[in-house]
C-alpha positions in Angstrom: 28.0 -2.1 -8.0 24.8 -1.6 -5.9 23.5 2.0 -5.6 23.8 2.3 -1.8 22.9 6.0 -1.8 19.5 5.3 -3.4 18.9 2.4 -1.1 19.6 4.5 2.0 17.5 7.4 0.6 14.6 4.9 0.1 15.0 3.4 3.5 15.0 6.8 5.2 11.9 7.8 3.2 10.1 4.6 4.3 11.0 5.2 7.9 9.8 8.8 7.7 6.5 7.6 6.2 6.1 5.0 8.9 6.8 7.6 11.6 4.2 9.9 10.0 1.6 7.3 10.7 2.4 7.6 14.4 2.6 11.4 14.6 -0.4 11.7 16.9 0.7 8.9 19.2 4.2 9.9 20.0 5.7 12.7 22.1 7.9 15.4 20.8 10.8 13.8 22.6 10.2 10.4 21.0 9.8 12.0 17.6 13.0 13.9 18.1 14.9 10.7 19.1 13.8 9.0 15.9 14.7 12.1 13.9 18.2 12.2 15.5 18.8 8.6 14.4 17.7 9.5 10.9 19.9 12.5 10.8 22.8 10.4 11.9 21.8 7.8 9.3 21.3 5.2 12.0 18.4 3.6 10.3 18.4 0.4 12.3 18.2 2.4 15.6 15.4 4.5 14.1 13.4 1.4 13.1 14.1 -0.2 16.5 12.8 2.9 18.3 9.7 2.9 16.2 9.0 -0.8 16.8 9.4 -0.4 20.5 7.2 2.7 20.6 4.5 0.7 18.7 4.8 -2.2 21.1 4.6 0.1 24.1 1.7 2.2 22.9 -0.6 -0.2 21.1 -2.3 -3.4 22.1 -3.1 -4.3 18.6 -0.8 -3.0 15.8 -2.5 -2.5 12.4 -1.5 -5.2 9.9 -0.3 -2.7 7.4 2.1 -1.2 10.0 3.3 -4.6 10.9 4.0 -5.4 7.3 5.9 -2.1 6.8 8.1 -2.7 9.9 8.8 -6.3 8.8 9.6 -5.2 5.3 12.0 -2.5 6.5 13.7 -5.0 8.9 14.1 -7.5 6.1 15.5 -4.9 3.6 17.9 -3.8 6.3 18.9 -7.4 7.2 17.6 -7.0 10.8 15.0 -9.8 10.9 17.2 -11.6 13.5 17.6 -8.6 15.7 16.1 -8.8 19.2 13.7 -6.0 18.6 12.5 -7.5 15.3 11.8 -10.9 16.9 10.0 -9.2 19.8 7.9 -7.1 17.4 6.9 -10.2 15.4 5.9 -12.0 18.6 4.0 -8.9 19.9 2.2 -8.6 16.5 1.3 -12.3 16.5 3.6 -13.4 13.6 
């Protein structure tokens, strides 16, 4: 049986680390919104919010950030979600 608790903990940690890279480019309200999703264990919504913030704020998103968002979307089975497709297009992938 898969260890879902460990998977969720790892996912949450990766999202927090990703959010940490954006700390100087988001407002307190935006940070609070993502943190509310994390508290509620709504990791997909947290990732979607981060992706949309990145698309809204940055013309060019750093390749390592693109890779992290893609990796999280893949591990969460969200690669076909609208936000993930839009993010890949925005990032030129």
